[in-house]
The first five atom37 places (N, CA, C, CB, O) and aatype in JSON, in Angstrom:
{
  "aatype": [0, 5, 17, 1, 0, 16, 11, 19, 10, 18, 8, 1, 6, 7, 10, 1, 5, 16, 6, 10, 0, 6, 13, 10, 6, 12, 6, 14, 9, 0, 19, 7, 1, 19, 9, 3, 1, 10, 5, 0, 0, 7, 13, 19, 6, 1, 1, 0, 3, 14, 1, 3, 1, 1, 0, 17, 1, 10, 18, 19, 16, 6, 5, 0, 1, 7, 19, 9, 0, 3, 12, 6, 10, 9, 7, 1, 7, 10, 1, 11, 3, 0, 16, 11, 7, 9, 6, 10, 8, 6, 12, 5, 5, 0, 12, 3, 19, 10, 2, 1, 9, 11, 3, 2, 10, 5, 0, 10, 3, 5, 14, 7, 3, 15, 6, 3, 14, 0, 16, 7],
  "atom_mask": [
    [1, 1, 1, 1, 1],
    [1, 1, 1, 1, 1],
    [1, 1, 1, 1, 1],
    [1, 1, 1, 1, 1],
    [1, 1, 1, 1, 1],
    [1, 1, 1, 1, 1],
    [1, 1, 1, 1, 1],
    [1, 1, 1, 1, 1],
    [1, 1, 1, 1, 1],
    [1, 1, 1, 1, 1],
    [1, 1, 1, 1, 1],
    [1, 1, 1, 1, 1],
    [1, 1, 1, 1, 1],
    [1, 1, 1, 0, 1],
    [1, 1, 1, 1, 1],
    [1, 1, 1, 1, 1],
    [1, 1, 1, 1, 1],
    [1, 1, 1, 1, 1],
    [1, 1, 1, 1, 1],
    [1, 1, 1, 1, 1],
    [1, 1, 1, 1, 1],
    [1, 1, 1, 1, 1],
    [1, 1, 1, 1, 1],
    [1, 1, 1, 1, 1],
    [1, 1, 1, 1, 1],
    [1, 1, 1, 1, 1],
    [1, 1, 1, 1, 1],
    [1, 1, 1, 1, 1],
    [1, 1, 1, 1, 1],
    [1, 1, 1, 1, 1],
    [1, 1, 1, 1, 1],
    [1, 1, 1, 0, 1],
    [1, 1, 1, 1, 1],
    [1, 1, 1, 1, 1],
    [1, 1, 1, 1, 1],
    [1, 1, 1, 1, 1],
    [1, 1, 1, 1, 1],
    [1, 1, 1, 1, 1],
    [1, 1, 1, 1, 1],
    [1, 1, 1, 1, 1],
    [1, 1, 1, 1, 1],
    [1, 1, 1, 0, 1],
    [1, 1, 1, 1, 1],
    [1, 1, 1, 1, 1],
    [1, 1, 1, 1, 1],
    [1, 1, 1, 1, 1],
    [1, 1, 1, 1, 1],
    [1, 1, 1, 1, 1],
    [1, 1, 1, 1, 1],
    [1, 1, 1, 1, 1],
    [1, 1, 1, 1, 1],
    [1, 1, 1, 1, 1],
    [1, 1, 1, 1, 1],
    [1, 1, 1, 1, 1],
    [1, 1, 1, 1, 1],
    [1, 1, 1, 1, 1],
    [1, 1, 1, 1, 1],
    [1, 1, 1, 1, 1],
    [1, 1, 1, 1, 1],
    [1, 1, 1, 1, 1],
    [1, 1, 1, 1, 1],
    [1, 1, 1, 1, 1],
    [1, 1, 1, 1, 1],
    [1, 1, 1, 1, 1],
    [1, 1, 1, 1, 1],
    [1, 1, 1, 0, 1],
    [1, 1, 1, 1, 1],
    [1, 1, 1, 1, 1],
    [1, 1, 1, 1, 1],
    [1, 1, 1, 1, 1],
    [1, 1, 1, 1, 1],
    [1, 1, 1, 1, 1],
    [1, 1, 1, 1, 1],
    [1, 1, 1, 1, 1],
    [1, 1, 1, 0, 1],
    [1, 1, 1, 1, 1],
    [1, 1, 1, 0, 1],
    [1, 1, 1, 1, 1],
    [1, 1, 1, 1, 1],
    [1, 1, 1, 1, 1],
    [1, 1, 1, 1, 1],
    [1, 1, 1, 1, 1],
    [1, 1, 1, 1, 1],
    [1, 1, 1, 1, 1],
    [1, 1, 1, 0, 1],
    [1, 1, 1, 1, 1],
    [1, 1, 1, 1, 1],
    [1, 1, 1, 1, 1],
    [1, 1, 1, 1, 1],
    [1, 1, 1, 1, 1],
    [1, 1, 1, 1, 1],
    [1, 1, 1, 1, 1],
    [1, 1, 1, 1, 1],
    [1, 1, 1, 1, 1],
    [1, 1, 1, 1, 1],
    [1, 1, 1, 1, 1],
    [1, 1, 1, 1, 1],
    [1, 1, 1, 1, 1],
    [1, 1, 1, 1, 1],
    [1, 1, 1, 1, 1],
    [1, 1, 1, 1, 1],
    [1, 1, 1, 1, 1],
    [1, 1, 1, 1, 1],
    [1, 1, 1, 1, 1],
    [1, 1, 1, 1, 1],
    [1, 1, 1, 1, 1],
    [1, 1, 1, 1, 1],
    [1, 1, 1, 1, 1],
    [1, 1, 1, 1, 1],
    [1, 1, 1, 1, 1],
    [1, 1, 1, 1, 1],
    [1, 1, 1, 0, 1],
    [1, 1, 1, 1, 1],
    [1, 1, 1, 1, 1],
    [1, 1, 1, 1, 1],
    [1, 1, 1, 1, 1],
    [1, 1, 1, 1, 1],
    [1, 1, 1, 1, 1],
    [1, 1, 1, 1, 1],
    [1, 1, 1, 0, 1]
  ],
  "atom_positions": [
    [[44.76, -21.99, -57.08], [44.28, -21.13, -56.03], [43.4, -20.24, -56.68], [45.35, -20.41, -55.28], [42.46, -19.85, -55.99]],
    [[43.47, -19.87, -57.72], [42.6, -18.87, -58.84], [41.07, -19.67, -58.78], [43.42, -18.89, -60.81], [39.99, -19.29, -58.31]],
    [[41.41, -20.78, -59.37], [40.08, -21.58, -59.42], [39.36, -22.08, -58.25], [40.27, -22.69, -60.14], [38.18, -22.37, -58.45]],
    [[39.86, -22.25, -57.01], [39.32, -22.34, -55.97], [38.7, -20.99, -55.4], [40.19, -22.92, -55.23], [37.56, -21.02, -54.94]],
    [[39.37, -19.89, -55.41], [38.71, -18.63, -55.18], [37.52, -18.38, -55.98], [39.61, -17.59, -55.39], [36.5, -17.96, -55.44]],
    [[37.6, -18.62, -57.35], [36.73, -18.06, -58.18], [35.36, -19.11, -57.97], [37.43, -17.96, -59.74], [34.21, -18.68, -58.1]],
    [[35.6, -20.2, -57.7], [34.54, -21.22, -57.19], [33.75, -20.61, -56.04], [35.24, -22.6, -56.67], [32.55, -20.33, -56.13]],
    [[34.57, -20.41, -54.82], [34.13, -19.96, -53.6], [33.31, -18.67, -53.77], [35.3, -19.77, -52.7], [32.2, -18.48, -53.28]],
    [[33.94, -17.87, -54.48], [33.14, -16.67, -54.76], [31.89, -16.67, -55.54], [33.9, -15.83, -55.38], [31.02, -15.82, -55.37]],
    [[31.79, -17.72, -56.46], [30.76, -17.85, -57.4], [29.63, -18.49, -56.46], [31.2, -18.75, -58.75], [28.49, -18.18, -56.8]],
    [[29.7, -19.18, -55.54], [28.93, -19.71, -54.44], [28.56, -18.88, -53.41], [29.54, -20.69, -53.87], [27.45, -18.88, -52.89]],
    [[29.66, -18.03, -53.07], [29.23, -16.98, -51.75], [29.81, -15.48, -51.98], [29.96, -17.59, -50.15], [30.66, -14.97, -51.25]],
    [[29.2, -14.84, -53.17], [29.53, -13.56, -53.6], [29.33, -12.54, -52.49], [28.75, -13.22, -54.8], [28.33, -12.56, -51.77]],
    [[30.18, -11.77, -52.38], [29.99, -10.65, -51.34], [30.95, -10.9, -50.05], [0.0, 0.0, 0.0], [30.81, -10.15, -49.08]],
    [[31.96, -11.96, -50.01], [32.7, -12.07, -49.09], [33.95, -10.96, -49.13], [33.03, -13.44, -49.1], [34.49, -10.42, -50.1]],
    [[34.18, -10.86, -47.81], [35.45, -10.13, -47.72], [36.67, -11.02, -47.96], [35.56, -9.48, -46.36], [36.6, -12.25, -47.92]],
    [[37.85, -10.29, -48.22], [39.08, -10.96, -48.48], [39.55, -12.0, -47.35], [40.13, -9.91, -48.68], [40.17, -13.05, -47.55]],
    [[39.12, -11.49, -46.12], [39.63, -12.47, -44.94], [38.82, -13.52, -44.88], [39.68, -11.87, -43.54], [39.31, -14.63, -44.67]],
    [[37.44, -13.36, -45.04], [36.53, -14.41, -45.07], [36.82, -15.62, -46.39], [35.07, -13.64, -45.2], [36.53, -16.82, -46.33]],
    [[37.4, -14.96, -47.46], [37.7, -15.78, -48.37], [38.88, -16.67, -48.13], [37.83, -15.1, -49.43], [39.02, -17.85, -48.45]],
    [[39.75, -15.81, -47.43], [40.99, -16.5, -46.91], [40.6, -17.82, -45.96], [41.89, -15.38, -46.01], [41.05, -18.96, -46.11]],
    [[39.83, -17.46, -45.15], [39.39, -18.54, -44.16], [38.84, -19.8, -44.87], [38.25, -17.96, -43.19], [39.11, -20.92, -44.43]],
    [[37.93, -19.6, -46.16], [37.55, -20.62, -46.77], [38.43, -21.49, -47.54], [36.72, -20.24, -47.41], [38.2, -22.68, -47.77]],
    [[39.52, -20.78, -47.95], [40.4, -21.25, -48.74], [41.77, -21.86, -47.95], [40.66, -20.13, -49.69], [42.75, -22.42, -48.45]],
    [[41.5, -21.54, -46.55], [42.68, -21.98, -45.57], [44.11, -21.2, -46.18], [42.88, -23.88, -45.6], [45.2, -21.76, -46.26]],
    [[43.91, -20.15, -46.48], [45.09, -19.51, -46.84], [45.49, -18.06, -45.94], [44.9, -19.22, -48.38], [44.71, -17.68, -45.07]],
    [[46.55, -17.43, -46.18], [46.77, -16.29, -45.5], [46.19, -15.25, -46.14], [48.06, -16.06, -45.3], [46.12, -15.39, -47.36]],
    [[45.66, -14.07, -45.62], [44.94, -13.02, -46.31], [45.8, -12.57, -47.29], [44.49, -11.92, -45.47], [45.34, -12.41, -48.42]],
    [[47.16, -12.29, -47.02], [48.11, -11.58, -48.01], [48.0, -12.33, -49.2], [49.63, -11.51, -47.57], [47.74, -11.72, -50.24]],
    [[48.16, -13.62, -49.22], [48.25, -14.49, -50.35], [47.11, -14.63, -51.13], [48.61, -15.69, -49.99], [47.25, -14.8, -52.35]],
    [[45.65, -14.57, -50.46], [44.58, -14.54, -51.15], [44.66, -12.94, -51.79], [43.31, -14.95, -50.19], [44.26, -12.8, -52.95]],
    [[45.01, -12.11, -51.27], [45.1, -10.58, -51.96], [45.94, -10.68, -53.11], [0.0, 0.0, 0.0], [45.67, -9.84, -53.98]],
    [[46.74, -11.33, -53.33], [47.62, -11.6, -54.61], [46.81, -12.4, -55.66], [48.97, -12.46, -54.24], [46.87, -12.09, -56.84]],
    [[46.06, -13.46, -55.21], [45.15, -14.24, -56.07], [44.22, -13.28, -56.62], [44.41, -15.4, -55.33], [44.14, -13.19, -57.84]],
    [[43.43, -12.46, -55.81], [42.28, -11.71, -56.09], [42.87, -10.59, -57.08], [41.55, -11.13, -54.69], [42.18, -10.13, -57.99]],
    [[44.04, -10.22, -56.89], [44.75, -9.17, -57.67], [44.83, -9.53, -59.33], [46.28, -9.03, -57.01], [44.63, -8.79, -60.3]],
    [[45.23, -10.98, -59.26], [45.39, -11.47, -60.48], [44.2, -11.78, -61.36], [46.11, -12.5, -60.32], [44.16, -11.52, -62.57]],
    [[43.04, -12.49, -60.54], [41.95, -12.61, -61.15], [41.04, -11.2, -61.38], [41.3, -13.6, -60.41], [40.15, -11.14, -62.23]],
    [[41.33, -10.33, -60.69], [40.75, -8.92, -61.05], [41.47, -8.42, -62.25], [40.89, -7.82, -59.85], [40.81, -7.82, -63.1]],
    [[42.73, -8.59, -62.41], [43.36, -8.1, -63.92], [42.89, -8.71, -64.88], [44.79, -8.26, -64.17], [42.62, -8.13, -65.93]],
    [[42.68, -10.14, -64.67], [41.98, -11.04, -65.68], [40.49, -10.85, -66.22], [41.98, -12.31, -65.11], [40.02, -11.36, -67.24]],
    [[39.94, -10.11, -65.42], [38.48, -9.73, -65.39], [37.39, -10.72, -64.94], [0.0, 0.0, 0.0], [36.24, -10.75, -65.37]],
    [[37.99, -11.61, -63.88], [37.2, -12.51, -63.46], [36.46, -12.32, -61.96], [37.98, -13.65, -63.56], [35.59, -13.03, -61.44]],
    [[37.09, -11.16, -61.47], [36.63, -10.84, -60.0], [36.89, -9.31, -59.78], [37.49, -11.77, -58.82], [37.92, -8.74, -60.14]],
    [[35.73, -8.69, -59.08], [35.67, -7.19, -58.91], [35.41, -7.07, -57.34], [34.42, -6.42, -59.88], [34.71, -7.73, -56.58]],
    [[36.3, -5.91, -57.12], [36.28, -5.52, -55.79], [34.98, -4.37, -55.76], [37.87, -4.92, -55.34], [34.88, -3.55, -56.67]],
    [[34.17, -4.41, -54.8], [33.03, -3.48, -54.53], [33.2, -2.87, -53.06], [31.6, -4.29, -54.67], [33.48, -3.61, -52.12]],
    [[33.02, -1.55, -52.89], [33.1, -1.04, -51.41], [31.82, -1.71, -50.56], [33.0, 0.76, -51.38], [30.71, -1.99, -51.03]],
    [[32.21, -1.88, -49.35], [31.24, -2.54, -48.57], [30.52, -1.52, -48.11], [31.72, -3.4, -47.53], [31.16, -0.68, -47.48]],
    [[29.23, -1.33, -48.24], [28.53, -0.26, -47.94], [28.18, 0.01, -46.37], [27.39, -0.37, -48.73], [27.59, 1.03, -46.01]],
    [[28.56, -0.92, -45.54], [28.51, -1.0, -43.98], [30.11, -0.53, -43.41], [28.07, -2.78, -43.47], [30.23, -0.14, -42.25]],
    [[31.16, -0.59, -44.24], [32.43, -0.33, -43.71], [33.31, 0.22, -44.86], [33.02, -1.6, -43.07], [33.82, -0.5, -45.72]],
    [[33.43, 1.52, -44.81], [34.36, 2.18, -46.0], [35.67, 1.57, -46.27], [34.71, 3.65, -45.69], [36.21, 1.58, -47.38]],
    [[36.17, 1.01, -45.15], [37.6, 0.26, -45.21], [37.6, -0.86, -45.84], [38.18, -0.08, -43.97], [38.73, -1.26, -46.12]],
    [[36.72, -1.54, -46.17], [36.45, -2.93, -46.56], [35.97, -3.0, -47.82], [35.56, -3.59, -45.72], [35.21, -2.11, -48.21]],
    [[36.27, -3.92, -48.55], [35.98, -4.69, -49.93], [35.38, -5.83, -49.91], [37.06, -4.99, -50.66], [35.88, -6.77, -49.27]],
    [[34.11, -5.97, -50.66], [33.33, -7.08, -50.99], [33.9, -7.81, -52.04], [32.03, -6.72, -51.3], [34.64, -7.06, -52.69]],
    [[33.87, -8.9, -52.46], [34.22, -9.47, -53.88], [33.1, -10.25, -54.59], [35.44, -10.44, -53.77], [32.23, -10.94, -54.06]],
    [[33.28, -10.04, -55.76], [32.1, -10.46, -56.7], [32.68, -11.09, -57.85], [31.18, -9.26, -57.18], [33.74, -10.57, -58.2]],
    [[32.26, -12.14, -58.61], [32.63, -12.55, -59.83], [31.99, -11.87, -60.81], [32.46, -13.81, -59.99], [30.91, -11.31, -60.63]],
    [[32.68, -11.86, -62.01], [32.02, -11.16, -63.08], [31.2, -11.83, -63.97], [32.87, -10.57, -63.8], [30.87, -12.95, -63.61]],
    [[30.75, -11.43, -65.1], [29.89, -12.09, -65.99], [30.67, -12.92, -66.67], [29.15, -11.28, -66.84], [30.26, -14.02, -67.03]],
    [[32.2, -12.36, -67.0], [33.27, -13.28, -67.78], [33.56, -14.57, -67.04], [34.72, -12.51, -67.98], [33.69, -15.65, -67.62]],
    [[33.65, -14.43, -65.64], [33.96, -15.55, -64.6], [32.74, -16.62, -64.82], [33.99, -14.91, -62.9], [32.98, -17.81, -65.07]],
    [[31.14, -15.99, -64.68], [30.27, -16.78, -64.91], [30.04, -17.68, -66.17], [29.44, -16.14, -64.7], [29.32, -18.68, -66.18]],
    [[30.71, -17.19, -67.2], [30.91, -17.7, -68.42], [31.56, -18.86, -68.75], [0.0, 0.0, 0.0], [31.31, -19.61, -69.7]],
    [[32.6, -19.0, -67.73], [33.29, -20.19, -67.59], [33.34, -20.96, -66.64], [34.25, -20.07, -67.75], [34.26, -21.76, -66.53]],
    [[32.32, -20.86, -65.75], [32.24, -21.73, -64.4], [31.88, -22.98, -64.98], [31.1, -21.23, -63.19], [32.74, -23.85, -64.83]],
    [[30.88, -23.32, -65.59], [30.51, -24.48, -66.04], [31.57, -25.27, -66.58], [29.56, -24.32, -66.89], [31.78, -26.41, -66.16]],
    [[32.35, -24.7, -67.62], [33.39, -25.45, -68.23], [34.47, -25.97, -67.17], [34.04, -24.59, -69.32], [35.05, -27.05, -67.25]],
    [[34.66, -24.96, -66.1], [35.8, -25.26, -65.39], [35.28, -26.47, -64.16], [36.44, -23.75, -64.76], [36.07, -27.13, -63.48]],
    [[33.84, -26.55, -64.08], [33.55, -27.83, -63.12], [33.5, -29.07, -63.98], [32.07, -27.71, -62.28], [33.69, -30.2, -63.54]],
    [[33.22, -28.78, -65.27], [33.58, -30.23, -66.22], [35.06, -30.63, -66.05], [33.35, -29.98, -68.01], [35.5, -31.71, -65.63]],
    [[35.69, -29.63, -66.43], [37.34, -30.09, -66.31], [37.84, -30.55, -64.85], [38.37, -28.75, -66.72], [38.75, -31.38, -64.78]],
    [[37.3, -30.07, -63.75], [37.42, -30.52, -62.65], [36.99, -31.67, -62.21], [0.0, 0.0, 0.0], [37.74, -32.36, -61.52]],
    [[35.61, -32.11, -62.56], [35.02, -33.56, -62.53], [35.81, -34.47, -63.37], [33.53, -33.61, -63.04], [36.0, -35.58, -62.87]],
    [[36.25, -34.28, -64.36], [37.08, -35.16, -65.1], [38.59, -35.56, -64.5], [0.0, 0.0, 0.0], [39.09, -36.68, -64.47]],
    [[39.13, -34.38, -64.07], [40.39, -34.44, -63.43], [40.31, -35.05, -62.06], [40.97, -33.09, -63.36], [41.37, -35.46, -61.57]],
    [[39.07, -35.18, -61.29], [38.9, -35.88, -60.21], [38.85, -37.31, -60.31], [37.89, -35.45, -59.66], [39.38, -38.12, -59.56]],
    [[37.97, -37.6, -61.59], [37.82, -38.95, -62.12], [39.01, -39.61, -62.4], [37.08, -38.98, -63.27], [39.27, -40.73, -61.98]],
    [[39.77, -38.89, -63.13], [41.29, -39.5, -63.6], [42.09, -39.82, -62.48], [42.22, -38.46, -64.48], [42.76, -40.86, -62.45]],
    [[42.08, -38.95, -61.48], [43.06, -39.05, -60.22], [42.64, -40.12, -59.42], [43.1, -37.78, -59.31], [43.4, -40.9, -58.83]],
    [[41.34, -40.14, -59.42], [41.06, -41.26, -58.2], [40.59, -42.61, -58.97], [39.68, -40.71, -57.0], [39.88, -43.43, -58.4]],
    [[40.99, -42.76, -60.2], [40.51, -44.24, -60.7], [41.15, -45.14, -60.21], [40.58, -44.55, -62.07], [42.36, -44.96, -60.09]],
    [[40.62, -46.3, -59.81], [40.97, -47.43, -59.11], [41.09, -47.25, -57.62], [0.0, 0.0, 0.0], [41.62, -48.11, -56.91]],
    [[40.61, -46.19, -57.2], [40.55, -46.06, -55.65], [39.28, -46.01, -55.3], [41.22, -44.89, -55.04], [38.48, -45.22, -55.8]],
    [[39.0, -46.96, -54.31], [38.01, -47.36, -53.45], [37.51, -46.09, -52.59], [38.54, -48.51, -52.59], [38.32, -45.28, -52.17]],
    [[36.12, -45.97, -52.35], [35.55, -45.0, -51.45], [36.18, -44.86, -50.13], [34.21, -45.3, -51.25], [36.54, -43.79, -49.65]],
    [[36.29, -46.26, -49.48], [36.93, -46.34, -47.93], [38.52, -45.9, -48.0], [36.83, -48.08, -47.25], [39.06, -45.39, -47.01]],
    [[39.21, -46.13, -49.17], [40.55, -45.52, -49.31], [40.72, -44.3, -49.5], [41.18, -45.96, -50.18], [41.73, -43.77, -49.03]],
    [[39.85, -43.6, -50.16], [39.71, -41.96, -50.2], [39.41, -41.5, -48.84], [38.49, -41.4, -51.2], [40.05, -40.57, -48.33]],
    [[38.32, -42.2, -48.14], [38.24, -41.74, -46.84], [39.43, -41.76, -45.98], [37.3, -42.4, -46.25], [39.83, -40.75, -45.4]],
    [[39.95, -42.79, -45.9], [41.11, -42.83, -45.14], [42.45, -41.91, -45.61], [41.44, -44.25, -45.11], [43.27, -41.37, -44.87]],
    [[42.4, -41.92, -46.79], [43.51, -40.73, -47.16], [43.23, -39.42, -46.66], [43.66, -40.5, -48.67], [44.07, -38.73, -46.08]],
    [[42.02, -39.08, -46.88], [41.56, -37.61, -46.49], [41.55, -37.82, -44.96], [39.95, -37.06, -47.16], [41.94, -36.77, -44.47]],
    [[41.35, -38.49, -44.24], [41.32, -38.37, -42.65], [42.89, -38.36, -42.2], [40.43, -39.77, -41.89], [43.22, -37.82, -41.15]],
    [[43.88, -39.01, -43.11], [45.3, -38.71, -42.61], [45.78, -37.3, -42.85], [46.3, -39.63, -43.3], [46.39, -36.57, -42.06]],
    [[45.3, -36.99, -44.36], [45.7, -35.79, -44.55], [45.22, -34.64, -43.76], [45.49, -35.61, -45.69], [45.89, -33.61, -43.6]],
    [[44.13, -34.82, -43.31], [43.34, -33.63, -42.37], [44.1, -33.63, -41.03], [41.55, -33.99, -42.03], [44.24, -32.61, -40.35]],
    [[44.59, -34.83, -40.72], [45.35, -34.92, -39.19], [46.92, -34.18, -39.42], [45.57, -36.87, -38.6], [47.5, -33.46, -38.61]],
    [[47.33, -34.55, -40.59], [48.62, -33.88, -40.97], [48.52, -32.24, -41.19], [49.13, -34.58, -42.35], [49.49, -31.5, -41.02]],
    [[47.28, -31.81, -41.59], [46.96, -30.45, -41.67], [46.95, -29.95, -40.32], [45.69, -30.19, -42.35], [47.59, -28.96, -39.96]],
    [[46.11, -30.76, -39.48], [45.81, -30.3, -38.08], [46.98, -30.11, -37.36], [44.96, -31.22, -37.32], [47.06, -29.1, -36.66]],
    [[47.98, -30.96, -37.4], [49.36, -30.89, -36.74], [50.26, -29.67, -37.29], [50.15, -32.31, -37.02], [50.93, -28.95, -36.54]],
    [[50.2, -29.52, -38.55], [50.99, -28.31, -38.94], [50.19, -26.94, -38.64], [51.36, -28.39, -40.52], [50.84, -25.9, -38.53]],
    [[48.67, -26.93, -38.49], [48.26, -25.95, -37.9], [48.5, -25.54, -36.47], [47.22, -26.05, -38.1], [48.67, -24.37, -36.14]],
    [[48.52, -26.36, -35.79], [49.01, -26.33, -34.34], [50.23, -25.93, -33.93], [48.96, -27.44, -33.81], [50.46, -25.49, -32.8]],
    [[51.33, -26.09, -35.09], [52.52, -25.36, -34.98], [52.55, -23.83, -34.79], [53.19, -25.64, -36.07], [53.3, -23.14, -34.1]],
    [[51.6, -23.52, -35.54], [51.3, -22.04, -35.39], [50.5, -21.36, -34.11], [50.52, -21.71, -36.57], [50.38, -20.14, -34.04]],
    [[50.04, -22.13, -33.26], [49.44, -21.84, -32.07], [50.68, -21.49, -31.12], [48.52, -23.06, -31.59], [51.68, -22.19, -30.92]],
    [[50.36, -20.24, -30.57], [51.44, -19.68, -29.33], [51.02, -20.78, -28.21], [51.12, -17.76, -28.67], [49.91, -21.28, -28.02]],
    [[52.19, -21.0, -27.54], [51.83, -21.77, -26.3], [51.7, -23.23, -26.25], [0.0, 0.0, 0.0], [51.6, -23.89, -25.21]],
    [[51.71, -23.72, -27.6], [51.02, -25.06, -27.54], [52.16, -26.03, -27.75], [49.82, -25.25, -28.68], [51.95, -27.24, -27.61]],
    [[53.4, -25.55, -28.08], [54.66, -26.5, -27.98], [55.37, -26.55, -26.79], [55.65, -26.19, -28.93], [55.3, -25.68, -25.93]],
    [[56.08, -27.59, -26.72], [56.6, -27.85, -25.41], [57.8, -27.08, -25.27], [56.86, -29.28, -25.16], [58.41, -26.84, -26.32]],
    [[58.28, -26.6, -24.13], [59.36, -25.96, -23.88], [60.68, -26.86, -24.11], [59.21, -25.45, -22.55], [60.68, -27.88, -23.42]],
    [[61.67, -26.7, -24.84], [62.71, -27.59, -25.44], [63.56, -27.78, -23.86], [63.74, -26.72, -26.96], [64.11, -28.85, -23.58]],
    [[63.55, -26.79, -23.06], [64.49, -27.07, -22.01], [63.81, -27.98, -20.91], [65.01, -25.71, -21.4], [64.5, -28.58, -20.08]],
    [[62.67, -28.06, -20.93], [62.04, -29.06, -19.97], [61.51, -30.27, -20.65], [60.89, -28.42, -19.21], [61.11, -31.22, -19.97]],
    [[61.5, -30.29, -21.96], [61.22, -31.61, -22.88], [60.01, -31.97, -22.62], [0.0, 0.0, 0.0], [59.53, -32.96, -23.18]]
  ]
}
């Protein structure tokens, strides 16, 4: 989660925590804990939003910029190892199934979308 958050902020600096949570498909409170850890490690900083005193904008630090390229190389290598022997069409099919599962799980959180157990 920390790597994903850092990568998103590297490419989209200035996001609010809620916006970052949407990109990461995580709850804002969970993203807050990730940002707290990244900030403590010196990779992310919170800056006051000039248009909203109550909000903070998130930015990567120079320390984070220094390791992004290495993180990208490690990520590429890991993806290559993880997908060895898997054809593109197989990967697409797997991603389609996983996305449908994710959609089904997210639908469980939607109020009023579930059937009434009394009426079946």
